[in-house]
LOGU-113902 format. One record per residue: z, y, x of N, C-alpha, C in turn; residue in three letters. Coordinates in steps of 0.2 Angstrom, whole numbers, plus 2048, in hexadecimal, padded with zeros to 3 digits. Last residue first. Layout:
N
ZYXZYXZYXALA ...
***
This chain:
572
7D88A34E87DE8A84E67DC8A94E0HIS 7D78934F27D58984E97DA89D4E8ASN 7D688E5017DB8924FB7D68954F5VAL 7CF8805087CE8885067CF888501ALA 7D58775137D487650A7D287E50BGLU 7CB8705217D087251D7CF874517GLY 7BD86E5267C18675247C786951FALA 7B787752D7B58755267B8871522GLY 7BC8855357C187F5327BC87D52BSER 7B389053A7B188B5397B5883538PRO 7B689E5377B789A53A7B7894535ILE 7B08A852D7AB8A75337AF8A1537ARG 7BA8AD5277B68AB5237B38A5528ILE 7C28B45317C68AF52E7C18AB52CASN 7BB8C25327BD8BA5377BD8B6537GLU 7C08C65237B98C15267B98BF52DVAL 7CE8CA5287CC8C45227C48C0522ILE 7CF8D352E7CE8CD5317CD8C552BGLU 7CA8DD5267C58DA52E7C98D3530GLN 7D18DE51D7CB8DB51D7C68D8522VAL 7DE8E25277DE8DC5237D68D9521GLU 7D78EF52A7DA8E95307D98E452EGLU 7CC8F45207D28F55217D38EE525PRO 7BC8FA5267C08F851F7C68F8524PRO 7B790C52B7B790652C7BD902528ALA 7B291D5237B59175267B490F526LYS 79F9205257A79205207AB91D527THR 79492252879792752979E924523PHE 78F91752A78D91653379591D530LYS 79091151B79390F521794910527MET 78391851A78791B51678E91551AVAL 77A90F52177891952378091851DVAL 77990051D77E90452377F90B525PHE 77690251077F901511780904519ALA 76B90651077090C50B77690A50FVAL 7658FB515765901519768907517ILE 7678F150E7698F251476A8F6516PHE 7618F55027698F650176B8F5508ASN 7538F65077558FC50575E8FA506PHE 7548E950A7518EC50E7548F250FLEU 7538E54FA7598E44FE7578E7505MET 7468EB4F574C8ED4F47528EC4F7ALA 73F8E34FA73E8EA4FD7458EE4FDILE 7418D74F673E8D84FD7408E0501THR 73D8DA4E87448D84EC7458D84F1GLY 72F8DA4E67338DE4E77398DD4EDPHE 7288CD4E372C8CD4EA72F8D34EBGLY 7268CF4D672A8CA4D872C8CC4DDGLU 71F8DD4D47248DC4D372B8D74D7PRO 7158DC4E57178D74DE71C8DB4DBSER 70F8E84F17148E14EF7158E14E7ILE 7088F14F67048ED4F47088E44F1GLY 7128FC4F870F8F74FE70D8F34FDPHE 7128FC4E67158FE4EE7148F94F4TRP 7058FB4DC70A8F64E070E8FB4E5TRP 6F78FF4D66FE9044D87039004DCASN 6F28F64D16EF8F94D76F58FE4DBALA 6F88F04C86FA8EC4CD6F58F24D3LYS 7028FF4C06FC8F84C06FD8F64C8THR 70C9084B870E9014BA7088FE4BCGLY 70A9144B37079124BA70990B4BAGLY 71A9164AB7139174AD7109164B2GLY 7269114AB7279174AC72091B4ADPHE 7269054A37299084A172990F4A3TRP 71D8F84A571B8FF4A671F9044A3ASN 7248EC4A97238EE4A17218F64A1PHE 7218EB4B67218E44B37218E64AALYS 7218F94C071C8F34BF71C8EC4B9PHE 72F8FE4B87279004B87218FB4BALYS 7368F14B97378F54B272F8F94B2THR 7358F04C87368EC4C27348EF4BCMET 73B8FD4CC7358FB4CF7328F34C9TYR 7478FD4C77429024C573B9004C5PHE 74E8F34CC74C8F54C67488F84C2LEU 74E8F54D97498EE4D77488F04CFMET 7559024D974E9004DC74B8FC4DALEU 7638FF4D675E9024D07589034D1ILE 7658F54DF7648F04D87608F74D3ILE 7658FC4E87608F74EA75F8F34E3GLY 76E9054E876A9084EA7659014EAALA 77C8FC4E477A9024DF7719034E2ILE 77C8F74F177A8F14ED7788F84E6MET 77E9004F97798FD4FB7778FB4F5GLY 78B9064F378490A4F777F9064F5SER 7918FC4F97938FE4F178D9024EFVAL 7918FA5067918F450178F8F64FCALA 79890850A79290550B78D8FE507GLY 7A49075057A090B50379990B504GLU 7AC8FD5087A98FA5037A4902500LYS 7A48F651C7A88FA5167A68FA50FASN 7A08EB52879D8EF5227A28F051CMET 7A58E65307A68EE5337A58F052BARG 7A58D85327AB8DD5317AC8E152ELYS 7978D052E79A8D753079F8DB52FTYR 7978C45267948C652F7988CB531PHE 79A8C551979D8BF51F79C8C3525ILE 7968CF51379D8D051579F8CC518GLY 7888D051878A8D751B7948D551ALEU 7848C550E7868C45147898C751AVAL 7888CD50178C8C750378B8C550BILE 7818D95037878DA50178B8D3505ALA 7728D45017748D95087808D7509PRO 7738CD4F67728CA4FB7748CC502PHE 7758D34EB77A8D14EB7798CE4F3PHE 7688DD4E87718DD4E67748DB4ECSER 75C8D84EB75E8E14EA7668DF4EBALA 75D8C94E775C8CC4ED75D8D24EFALA 75F8CC4DA7658C64DE7628CB4E4ALA 7548D14D77598D64D575F8D14D9LEU 74C8C74D87498CC4DD7508D04DDGLY 7518BC4D074F8BA4D97528C24DDPHE 74A8C14C37518C14C57548C04CEALA 73E8BF4C77408C74C77488C64C7LEU 73C8B14C673A8B44C873F8BE4CEALA 73D8B04B77458AF4BB7428B14C4VAL 7338B74B473B8BA4B173E8B84B6VAL 72A8AE4B87288B44BA72F8B94B8ALA 72C8A14B37308A14BA72E8AA4BDALA 72A8A54A672F8A24A97308A34AEVAL 7208B34A27228AC4A17278AA4A5PHE 72B8C04987268BF49D7248B849EGLY 7368C74947318C949672B8C649BPRO 7378BF4817378BF4897348C548CPRO 7418BE47873C8C547973D8C5480ASN 7478B34747428B347073D8BA472ILE 74E8B548374A8AF4807468AE47AGLY 7548C047F7528C048574C8BB484PHE 75F8BA4757588C14737538C2477TYR 7658B047C75F8AE47775D8B4476GLY 76E8BB4847698B44877638B2480ALA 7768BE47B7718C147D76B8BF47FVAL 77C8B34777798B74707748BC475CYS 7818AE48177D8AA47D77B8AF479VAL 78A8B94847868B848A7818B2485ALA 7968B747A7918BE47A78A8BD47EGLY 79A8AB47E7958AC4777918B1479VAL 7A08AE48A79C8AA48B7968AB484ALA 7A98B74847A48BA48979F8B5489SER 7B28AC4807AF8B247B7A88B647ELEU 7B68A648B7AF8A54857AF8A9480ARG 7BE8B24917B68AE4947B18A9490ALA 7C88B248A7C18B848A7BC8B648BALA 7D18A74897CB8A84847C58AE483ILE 7D18A74967CD8A44947C98A348FLEU 7DA8B34947D38B34997D18B0498GLU 7E58AC48E7DF8B448C7D78B548FGLY 7E88A34967E58A148F7E38A848CLYS 7EF8AB4A07EA8A44A27E78A549BASP 7F28BB49D7F48B649C7EC8B049DSER 7EF8CC4A07EB8C749F7F08BE49FILE 7F28D54AC7F78D14AA7F58CC4A7LYS 7E58DE4AD7E98DA4B47ED8D24B3PRO 7DA8E34A77E08E14A47E48DC4A9ASN 7CF8E94AD7D18ED4A97D98E94A5ILE 7CD8E04BB7CC8E84B97D08EC4B3ILE 7CF8D44BB7D28D74C27D38DE4BELYS 7CD8CE4AE7D38CB4B07D68D24B6LYS 7C28D54A87C78D64A77CF8D64A7ILE 7BA8D34B57BA8DA4B27C08DB4AELEU 7B88C94BB7B98CD4BF7BA8D34BBASP 7BB8BF4AF7C28C04B47C18C44B7HIS 7B38C34A37BB8C14A37C08C14A9SER 7A98C54AA7A98CA4A67B28C94A5VAL 7A48BD4B37A38C14B67A98C74B0SER 7A38AF4AC7AA8B34AF7A98B84B4ALA 7988B54A37A38B14A07A78B34A4SER 78F8B24AD7908B74A87978B74A6ILE 7938A74B27948AA4B87938B04B2VAL 79089D4A579589F4A97968A24ADLEU 7818A14A37878A34A078E8A44A1LEU 77C89C4B177C8A14AF7828A44AALEU 78188C4AB78388F4B37818944B3GLY 77888C4A077F88849F78388F4A6ALA 76D88C4A47708904A077689149FALA 76A8824AE76B8874B176E88E4ACTHR 7698784A476F8764A776F87C4ACSER 76287B49B76687C49876987C49DLEU 7558794A375487D49E75C88349EALA 75686B4A77538724AB7578774AAALA 75686449A75A86549C75B8694A2ALA 74986949275186D48F75486C496LEU 74086149B74186949C74586D498GLY 74585449674685849F74686049DGLY 74085448B74785448A749856494ALA 73285648D73885948A73D85A48AALA 73384849273084F498733855493VAL 73584048A737841491737847494LEU 72984148373184547E733846486ALA 71E83B48C71D843489726847485ILE 72382E48D725833491722838490VAL 72182A47F72982C48072882F488TRP 71482947E71883047971E82F47BASN 70C82848D70E82548671482B483PRO 6FD83349270383049370682C48CLEU 6F383C4916F283548C6F983148EARG 6F184749A6F184049B6EF83B498ALA 6F78514906F08504926EC84A496ILE 70284C49070184B4896F784D48AGLU 70684E49C707849499704849496PRO 70785D49C7058584A170385149FASN 70F86549370786549170385D495ALA 71986849C719868497714863492LEU 7118704A871686B4A87168654A3VAL 70B87A4A07078744A470B8704A5MET 70F88349870E87C49370C87849AILE 7128924A171788E49F71688749AASP 7058974A07048934A570B88E4A5ARG 6FC898491702897494702893499ASP 6E98974906EE8934916F7898495ILE 6DC89E4876E38A248B6E989A48AILE 6CD89C4876D389B4866D889F489LEU 6C08A34886C38A34816C88A1482GLU 6B88AE4956BE8AC4926C08AA48BASN 6B18BA4966AD8B54946B28B1490ASP 6BC8C54996B68C74956B48C0492ASN 6C18BF4A56C48C04A06BE8C2497LYS 6BA8B24AE6B98BA4AC6BD8B84A5ASN 6BD8A54B06C28AB4B56BF8B24B0ALA 6BF89A4A16BB89A4A66BF8A54A7LEU 6B988F4946C089249B6BE8954A0TYR 6B28904876B189248E6B8893490GLN 6B188247B6B78864806B3888486ILE 6A68834706A78814776AC88447AILE 6A08894626A58844636A8882469GLY 69A89646369689146469A88B463ASP 69F8A346469C8A045C69B89845FASN 6A38A946F69B8AA46B6978A6467ASN 6B18AC46D6AE8B246C6A68B246CLYS 6BC8A24666B48A14676B28A4466ASP 6CC8A146E6C88A646A6C18A546BARG 6DA89846F6D589646F6D189C46BPHE 6E78974776E589C4736DE89A474THR 6F889147A6F288F47A6EF893474ILE 70889547470189447B6FD89247CLEU 70589246770489A46870389B46FGLY 70988746070D88A46270C892466THR 6FD88145C703885457707889458THR 6F887E4666F68834666FA886460GLU 6FE87246B70187846E6FF87F46DTRP 6F686A4606FF86C461701873464LYS 6EA86A4666ED86D4606F287045ELYS 6EB8654706EA86A4736EE86E46BPHE 6F085846D6F585B4706F3861470TRP 6E48524676E78544626EE859465GLU 6D68594716DB85446C6E0855468PRO 6C685F4686CD86046B6D285D46AVAL 6BB85E45F6BE8594636C4859469SER 6B986E45D6BC86A4586BC861459ALA 6B48744676BC8744676BD86F45FTYR 6AD86A4766AC86C46E6B486F46CPRO 6B086E4866B086B4836B086E47AGLN 6B48794916AA87548F6A987248ALYS 6C18714966BB8764976B7875494SER 6CC8674916CA86C48D6C387148EVAL 6CB85D49A6CB85D4946CA860492THR 6CA8624A86C585D4A66C685D49EGLU 6D486E4A66CF86F4A76C986B4A5ILE 6E18644A96DF8674A26D786A4A2MET 6DD85B4B36DC8564AB6DD85E4A6ASN 6DE8664BC6DA8624BC6D985D4B7THR 6ED86A4BA6E786C4BB6E286A4BAARG 6F585E4BB6F68624B66EE8664B3ALA 6F485D4C86F08574C36EF8594BCPHE 6F98684CE6F08664D16F08604CAALA 7058654CB70386D4C86FB86B4C8ALA 70985C4D070985C4C97068614C7VAL 70A8604DC7068594DB70785A4D4ALA 7138684DE70C86C4DE7098664DDPRO 7208614DB7208694D67168684D7ALA 7258594E371F8574DF71C85B4DATHR 72D8604EB72985D4EE72585A4E9SER 7388654E17338684E472C8664E6TYR 73D8594DE73985B4D87348614DBLEU 7428564EA73F84F4E573A8524E1ILE 74A8604EE74485F4F173F8594EEVAL 75785E4E874F8664E674C8634E7ILE 75D8564EF75A8544E87548594E6LEU 75E85A4FA75B8584F97598544F4LEU 7678664F47618684F975C8614F9LEU 77385F4F276F8634EC7678634F0ALA 7768584FC7758544F976F85A4F4ILE 77A86450577586250777285D502GLY 78486C4FC77F86F4FC7798694FEALA 78D8624FF78B8624F67858664F9SER 79186450B78E85C50878A85E504LYS 79787150B79086F50F78C86950FARG 7A286E50279C873501798872503ALA 7A886750A7A48635047A1869501ASP 7AF86F5147AA8695147A7867511LYS 7B68765097B087A50E7AA87650EVAL 7BC86D4FD7BE86F5047B7872505ARG 7BC86A4F07C186C4F37C28714F9LYS 7AF8734E57B186E4E87B986E4EDVAL 7AC87F4DF7AE87A4DA7B08734DETHR 7A48864E47AC8894E67AF8814E0PHE 7978864E57998854EA7A48854EBPHE 79388C4D87958844D87988824E1ARG 79089A4DA7988984D879988F4D9VAL 78589A4DE78989D4E479189A4E2ILE 77E8994D377E8944DA7828934DDVAL 7808A44CC78289C4C878289A4CFHIS 77C8B04D57848AC4D27868A74CFPRO 7708B04E27738B04DC77A8AC4D8LEU 7708B44F07738B94EA7758B54E4GLY 7658AA4F376C8AB4F87708B04F4ALA 75B8AC4ED75E8A64ED7688A74EFTHR 7578BA4F375B8BA4EB75D8B24EAGLY 7528B44FE7598B84FE75B8B94F6VAL 7488AF4F874C8AA4FD7518AE4FDMET 7408B74F27418AF4EE7488AC4F0LEU 73D8BE4FD7418C34F67448BD4F1ALA 7338B850273D8BA5087408BC503LEU 72B8B64FA72C8B14FE7348B24FFTHR 7248C34F97268C04F372C8B94F5ILE 7228C75047268CB50072A8C74FCALA 7188C150971F8BE50C7238C1509PHE 7108C14FE7108BB5017178BB504VAL 70A8CF50270E8CD4FB7128C54F9ASP 7088CE50E70D8D250E70F8D1506VAL 6F98C650B7008C45117058C850FLEU 6F48C64FC6F68C75026FB8C5504SER 6ED8B84F26F28BD4F36F28C04FALYS 6E78AD4F06E48B54F26E78BB4F3THR 6E389F4FB6E78A34F86E48AA4F7GLY 6DB88E4F66DB8944FB6E08994F6LYS 6DB8844EE6E08844F36DF8884FATHR 6D38884E46D98864E46DD8854E8TYR 6C88954E46C988F4E86D188D4E8GLU 6CA8A04D76CA89E4DD6C88974E0ALA 6C089E4C66C489E4CA6C389E4D3PHE 6B189B4C06B389F4C16BA8A34C7GLY 6AF88B4BE6B28904B66B48974BDLEU 6AD8894CB6A88864C56A988A4C2ASP 6BA88A4D46B488E4D36AD88B4CETHR 6C387E4CC6C28824CC6BE88A4CCSER 6B98724CE6BB8754C96BD87C4C6LEU 6BA8724DE6B58744D96B58754D2GLY 6C78714DD6C68774E26BF8794DEASP 6CB8644D96CF8684D66CA8714D7LEU 6C285D4E46C185D4DD6C58634DALYS 6CC8614EF6C58614F06C08614E6ASP 6D885A4EA6D88614EA6D08634E9LEU 6D58494EA6D584F4E26D38574E3LEU 6C58464F26CD8484F06CE84E4EATYR 6B78394EC6BA8404EC6C38404EDTHR 6B482F4EC6B682F4F26B78364F4GLY 6B38294DE6AE82E4E16AF8304E7SER 6BC8224D86B881C4DE6B38214E1GLY 6C68254D16C08254CD6BC8204D3ASP 6D282B4D86D28244D56CB8204D3ALA 6CF8364E46D18334DC6CD82D4DCLEU 6D98364F16D38364EF6D38344E9GLN 6E88424F56E583C4F76DC83C4F2SER 6F384A4F56EE84A4FA6E88454FAGLY 6FA8474EA6F784E4EA6F184F4F0PHE 6FF83A4EC6F883A4E96F483E4E8GLY 70883E4F570383B4F66FF83B4F3LEU 7108414E97118464EF70E8444F1GLN 7128374E170E83D4E070D8404E6PRO 70E8274E471482C4E770E8334E7ILE 70781E4DF70A81C4DA70E8244E0PRO 6F58204DE6FB8204E47018214E1ASN 6E98224D86E981C4D96F28194DDGLY 6E482F4D36E382C4DA6E58254DBTHR 6EA82D4C46E38314C76E18324CFMET 6F08254C36EC8264BD6E88284C2GLN 6FB8284CA6F88204CD6F28254C6ILE 7008344C86FD8324CF6F982D4CDSER 7048324BB6FD8344BB6FA8334C0ILE 70F82D4BD70A8284B970582B4BAPHE 7168354C371682E4C970E82D4C3ILE 71883F4BC7168404C471283A4C4ALA 71F83A4B271A83B4B071583C4B6PRO 72B8364BA7278304B97218344B5VAL 7308444BF72D83E4C172A8394C1MET 73784A4B473284E4B872D8494BCPHE 7408424B073D8444AC7358494AFALA 74983E4BA7468394B773F83B4B3PHE 74D84E4BA74984A4C17458444BFILE 75384E4AF74F8554B174A8504B6LEU 75E8454AE7598444A775584A4ABVAL 7678484B87638414B975E8424B3CYS 7698524B87638544BC76484D4BBTYR 7718514A876C8554A97658564B0GLN 77E84D4B07778494AE77284D4AAALA 7828574B977F8524BC77B84C4B7VAL 7828624AE7808604B477D85A4B8GLN 78E85B4A878785B4A47818594A9THR 79785E4B27958564B27928584AETYR 79786C4B27978674BA79585F4B8THR 79A8704A57938734A879386D4ADILE 7A986C4A47A486949F79C86B4A3GLY 7AD8754AF7AE86E4B17AA86B4ACLYS 7A88824AB7A587F4B27A78794B4MET 7AA87E4987AB88549F7A687E4A5GLY 7AB87648E7AC8754957AC879499GLY 7AA8824817AE87D4837AE87B48ALEU 7A088A4877A588C4857A9888487VAL 79587F48D79688548F79D88948EALA 79187848079587548579887948BTYR 78E88347679387D47479787947BPHE 78788B47C78A88E47A791888479LEU 77A87D47A77E883483784884481VAL 77887F46E77A87847477E87C478ILE 77688B46977988546677E88446CILE 76B88F47176E89247277588F471MET 76188546F762884472769887476GLY 75D88A460762885461765881468ILE 75889746275D89645F762890461VAL 74C89246B75189646C757896469VAL 74788945E74788846274E88C469GLY 74489745774989345474A88D45ATHR 73A89E4607418A245E74789C45BASN 72F89145F734896463739898462ILE 73088A44E72C890452731890459GLU 72E87945473287E44F72E883453VAL 72A86B45972686E45272B87244EGLU 73286146073386545C730868454LEU 72986746B72886146972D860464PHE 72487646972087146A72286B468ARG 73287E46972B87F466725879465SER 73987647473C87746D732878469PHE 73387C47F73587647E735874477VAL 73288B47B72E88747D72D88047DILE 74188B47E74088D47573788B477GLY 74788848874888548374588547CVAL 73F89248E73F88C49074088648DGLY 74789F48B73B89F48A73D89748BARG 75289D49275189E48A74A898487MET 75089E49E75189649E750896497GLN 74A8AB49F7468A64A27498A149EGLY 7578B149D7538B149574D8AE497ALA 75F8AF4A77628AA4A075B8AC49CVAL 75C8BA4B17598B24B17588AC4ABTYR 75F8C44A97598C24AB7568BB4ACTHR 76F8C14AB7698C24A57618C04A8PHE 7718BF4B97728BB4B576D8BB4ADSER 76E8CD4BA76A8C84C176A8C24BBVAL 7758D44B57708D64B676B8D04B7ILE 7838CF4B77808CF4B077A8D04B1LEU 7838D24C67838CC4C47828CB4BEALA 7838DE4C677E8DC4C977E8D74C6CYS 7908E24C078B8E54BC7848DE4BDPHE 7988DC4C87998DA4C27928DB4BFVAL 7968E34D47938DD4D57948DA4CEALA 79B8F14D07958F14D17918E74D1VAL 7AA8EB4CE7A58EE4CA79E8EF4C9ILE 7AD8E94DC7AC8E44D67A88E64D0ARG 7AC8F64E07A68F14E47A68EC4DEALA 7B68FC4DB7AF8FF4D97A88F84D8THR 7C08F54DE7BE8F64D77B88F74D5LYS 7C18F14F17C08F44ED7BC8F44E3SER 7BF8E64FA7C58EA4FB7C58F04F5TYR 7B48DD4FE7B38E84FF7B98EA4FCTYR 7B88D34FC7B88D45017B78DD502ARG 7BE8D64EE7C38D54F57BF8D64F8ASP 7AF8D84E97B68DC4E57BB8DB4ECGLY 7A78CB4EC7A78D54F07AD8D94EEVAL 7B08C14E87AE8C14EF7AD8C94F1PHE 7AB8C44D97B68C44DC7B38C54E5ASP 7A18C54D87A38CB4D87AD8CA4DAPRO 79F8B64D979C8BB4DF79F8C34DEVAL 7AE8AE4D67A78B04D57A58B54DBTHR 7B68AA4DA7B68A54D67B08A84D3PHE 7BD8A64ED7BD8AC4E97B88A74E2LYS 7BD8A14FA7C189D4F47C38A24EDGLY 7B88A05077BC8A75057BF8A6500PHE 7B28945087B889550B7BB89B50ALYS 7A78975027AD8924FF7B2894503ARG 79F8A25087A38A25017A989D501LEU 79C8995127A489F5147A58A050ETYR 79488E50C79A88C5127A0890512PRO 78A89650978E894505793891508ALA 78489D5137858A150E78B89B50BLEU 77A89551A77D89E51C78289F51ALEU 77888A51677988B51C77D89251DLEU 77488B50977788550877A886510ALA 76B897509773896503777891506LEU 75E89350E76289951076C89950ELEU 75B88950776088650D76388B511VAL 75888F4FB75D88A4FB76188A501TYR 74D8985027558984FE75A8974FDGLY 74388C50274689050874C893508GLY 74288A4F57438864FA7488894FFTHR 73C8974F07428934EE7458904F0TRP 7328974F973A89E4F873D89A4F6GLY 7288904F872B8904FE7348944FEMET 72588E4EC7298884EE72D8884F5LEU 72289B4E97288994E77298924E7TYR 71689A4EF71A89F4F472289D4F0VAL 70B8934EE71188F4F07188944F2ALA 7038994E570A8964E270F8924E4GLY 6F789B4EA6FD8A14EB70289F4EAASP 6F288F4E96F48904F06F98944F1TYR 6F388F4D96F188B4DD6F388C4E2GLY 6F68964CC6F489B4D16F289A4D7ALA 6F588B4C36F28914C36ED8954C8PHE 6FF8834C86F887F4C36F48854C4SER 70988D4CC7068864D36FF8854CEILE 70F88D4BF70A8934C67088904C8ILE 7128804BC70E8824B770988B4BBGLY 71D87E4C77158794C671087D4C1ALA 7238884C17248854C671E8824C6MET 7288844B07248894B572288A4BBSER 7308774B172C87B4AB72887F4AFILE 73A8784BB7358724B77318724B4PHE 73D8864C073A8814C57378794C1SER 74188B4B573A88F4B873788A4BDALA 74B8854B17428834AD73E8864B1ALA 75087F4C07518844B974A8824B6SER 75B87B4CB75587A4C675387B4BFMET 76887D4CC7628814D175B8804CDTRP 76F8744C376D87C4C57698824C6ASP 76A8694CC76786A4C47688724BFALA 76F86C4D576786A4D776686B4CFALA 77C86C4D37798724D67728704D6THR 77F85F4CE77F8654CB77D86D4CDALA 77D8584DB77A8564D377A85C4D1MET 78885D4E378285F4E477C85E4DFGLY 7918594D97908624DD78B8604DEASN 79384D4DB7938504D57928544D5ALA 79584C4EA78F8484E778B84B4DFLEU 7A18524EB79B8574F17958514EBPRO 7AB8544DE7A88514E27A08524E5SER 7B785F4D87AF85E4D57AD85A4DCVAL 7C18674D77C38614D97BB85E4D7GLY 7C38774D47C28754D87C28704DEGLY 7C58784C47C98764CB7C98764D0SER 7B987C4BF7B98754C07BF8734C5ALA 7B688A4C37B68854C97B887D4C6VAL 7B98914B67B68924B97B288E4BFTYR 7C18874AB7BB88A4A97B888C4AFPHE 7CE8834B77C787D4B67C28814B0GLU 7CF88D4B77CF88C4BD7CB8874BDLYS 7D68934AA7D18964AD7D08924B3THR 7D988349F7DA8884A67D488B4A7SER 7D187749B7D587A4987D887F49CSER 7C08734967C68764997CB877498ALA 7BA8614947BD8694907BE86D496ARG 7B48564947B685B49C7B786049ASER 7B285048A7B384C48C7B984F493TRP 7A88594847AE85A47E7B3855484ILE 79C85748D7A385F48C7A885D487ALA 79884B48C79C84D4917A0854491ILE 79384E47E79784948179E84B488GLY 78985748078E85947C79485547DILE 78184E48978485648C78B857486TYR 77E843480781842486785849488LEU 77884A47677D84A47378284647BALA 76E84D47D772853479778850478PHE 76784147F76884648676F84B483THR 76483B47176A83947776A83D47CILE 75A84946F76284646B76784046EGLY 75084647575584D47875B84B472VAL 74A83947174E83A47975383F478ILE 74B83A46375083646775283746FILE 74284546374784645F74C83F461TYR 73784146A73C84546D74484746ATHR 73283546273383446B73A83946CTRP 72E84045773383945773783545DASN 72684545E72984745B72F84245BGLN 71C83946471E83D467725841465VAL 71F82A45971A83145A71E834460GLY 71F81A45A72282045A72182445DILE 71580F45E71381345871A817456GLY 71980946871280F46C711813465GLU 72580246472680A46B71E80C46CILE 71C7F945F7227FD45C722803460LEU 7177F446A7107F64637167FA460LEU 7207EC46F71C7F24757177F7470SER 7277E446872B7EB4697247F046DSER 7187D946871E7E04607237E4463MET 
***
């Protein structure tokens, strides 16, 4: 009787139930852990345990791009989509091993704080704030779009309405709780998002291959007794429709290298991830939490290629060459969101999904693949709703972290350090909260008017971080001769070059922005690598013609690198 009752609850009602429970949990945590000082607001008083910080970092890191869009990219791009896996995973390793412990030892609240003090300059701090705001707003645009997509489908509201609901929720716990509230909310969000990602993956892996481990199911034979391997079948389905073989890449080697490196070094310059390492007590704890986060991230990242293959296979088999009149209910539901579009060009009532754009009648937004996957596979309604809750957890956790970076950059680095150094702790806290409100409004605008699909927007944010922050941070830690003139010149040159290339080839602002005109054959998502190298070159050239940093600054750099992991790192 109870199982029949559960089966009788529709997807929308299940979504209300599960999303309602998770939102109540997030808001409850925010009220319980509300910040009462700037130190609690910015870095949770530096008292978070390595396990909690590792879970929070993993949730902060695994945004809507990881949960919703990465498997979607891989399902459409096949082998080429592996650049996102390699870049984002490798980047986190780079950050955890190369930068996090040293930044934690320096003991600053924010990346602009580190840049301003290491390069002994208000100008450096202002440039770093500008870069942090651009990176964070670009990144948060992708998260808000992810929120809008989930709400529009599962709560059957317009995408714009969904974005506004997401804004209100994230504003509540980000403004009230600050980093303290966000940290413990993100612990809960990690649990929700990883459960939501793995449950349908395990279900579908058993369904398609008989193997309960998706990572192994990805390389297994199908359960239909044909003896055909999943990837062989997907290759055949792809080539039948005129697409390239799923397991073969079409991107040039130079673009693959550029995108991977841009994502890696961009990760190491992301301010909302770096700030997480200031929330633990000791340098040793920063290393521990980085390792824990990496293990937790690997669970999702190693599963994403399997989810992509399952979703792509099911999608093609379910809709391609099928009569439009008999499409399943999920197809019609996604159609109402505008994320699936069917146009019957030859008026035969049959869906022609083809690589040839002139003959293709079906346009599928790649951001729906993970969310629609359980529906396509006809999994229970509660699993479908669980995935919706997971998508929201991923998007909101990262959005909250980014909003905190934005508010801290404005209140701490601009107002406290430059405009009004005498501001009280209470006044700074009010400024931080007002900055977060303004940031949410701007983020909502970008969510309603996104510059592309989620992972593409996020990839651009990584390129901007690579072009601006990575050289300044690395040289600031490992090269004591680097001075303020070199670092500032490099950051300005790198961010301007990246912004120009991005707007020219992504948004066609300056004309001629076609793929054929890409510089060195590198896409906008990979151009952060070139902009980063340009940053390094400019920084070194300018440094050669300007005076060395003061002795006390060089001593600070020497002290950062002393491996005293067990000692307390003082917050200034």
